[in-house]
N, C-alpha and C positions, 0 to 999 in steps of 0.2 A: 349491463354486460356481461356475463359470466367471462370466469379463464376458460380459457382453452391450456389443456392441457397435456403433454406427452412424454414420452420418458425423455428430452431434451429440456422438457422444461417448460415450466407453465409461464405467461405473459400475458401481459396486459398492453391495448393501444396506447403509446405517448409514455411509456414508461421508462423509454430509455433503453431499451432491447430491441428495438423494432416495433413494425406495426402488426404482427402479425407472432404464431409460436411457427410459423414456417421460416420467419426470420434465423431464428434460433437454431445452430448447428456445432455441431462438431466443428474442432476447430483447431490447429495448428501454427507454431509462431519458432522461431529462433532467433532469443536474445539480442545473437551479437547482430541482425539485422533491423533491432526497430531501433528508431528516435530515442538519443539520449535526451534527455533532460535534467532540469535542476536549479536552484537554490544559490547561487553563485557560489563560494568553497567549503559552502556547509554539504552539501549532500548531491549527487545524482541519481536519476534512476533510468530505468527502463520501464513502461507498461507494456506487461503481457497480455493481459484480459482488461476490457472494457468496451461496456456494452456501446458506448460514442465512437469505436475503434472497432472492434470486433463482434462476429457475430454471436454472441453471449448476453448471461442477463443473472444478475446475481449473487457474483462475485468481481470483484476488483483487486487484480493481482500485479504484481511486478518486483522488481527488483531493486535494490537500491546496495551505495554504494558511498561508506563516509572515507577520506584519506584521514593518513594517517597527521597530525596535528591540527586538523579542522576546524577550525573555532563556532564554537557552540554557541557565541553571542548571539541571543534572539530565535534562537531552535525553540523554545520555548513552547509547548501549541495542545490545542486539541483540538478535537471534531465529535459531533455527536454522534457517528458510527461506530462502533469499535473497530478493534483494528488488532492483529495476529503477524508478529516478528518471529521468523525463521534464519537464524542467524547462521550461516554459510562457510563462511572464513572468517578469520579475521581474531583480534580480544578491545570489548567494550564494555561502557557501563551503559544499563540505561535507565535515566532518572521517569519513574512512575507519582506523582503528586508528591513530590519532593525528597524522595529517597530511589538511591540510587543503587543500582546491583552489578553484578558483575555479568556479563555476558561474552559467548563463544562461540567455535559451531557447533553446533548441536544445541545452542540452546534456543529456546524455543518461549513466548513473553506474548498474552495476552492483554489488553489494554481496556479497558472498558469503556463505553463513550464520552465522552465529557472530561476525561483523568487526563491533567495536564501531565507531557511526558519528550520526552525528545533522548536520541540515542545519542551516546559520543564513544568516537576514536583512541580510547588509550590506548593501543599496543603500536607498533611498527610497522605495520601490512596493511595494507587495505581492509575495514570490514563490511563485509558484503552479506546484506540480507532480502530473505522474501518478505513481502507483506501484502496482508490480504485483509480488503474491506467485503462486508455481506451488503453489496449495494451494486448496482447496473452495472453505473460509468466512474472513472476519478471525479469528473464534473461532478457528481451530488456528492463529495467530499468539499465542507466548508471549513476552512480552517482558517480558527483563531489565535492572536498570538499575542498572547495579553503583554508582553514587555516592550512590545514595537510601539 
């Protein structure tokens, strides 16, 4: 079957973005109205765009918050898709393949797929970031935690 492509995007039936290209459309959400999810005391997040929840495809994005002093024990992980972080507020460190680098509001980090990584808050305020995956749905990202 051929892809049906429009300005709104391309879609194949069963790819997580809807059954037809007509299921993909513009989408507006307000972060404050979205469900808060998380991993215990490590991180909380809100999923802004994900094909299993929104009429979108090709990208999954959300915001995450890491509280000051939050534990990073067991946070090291990797996944097949690339990931992008854009830091909105706070200060912290990103651990990328064994090397830590400082981050702050305005920092952007590209994490190649398969790279072990985590973020820790090393400041005294909430560390907020935007994350983006080049996948249709957050469910397409399989997290692997080598230390668990």
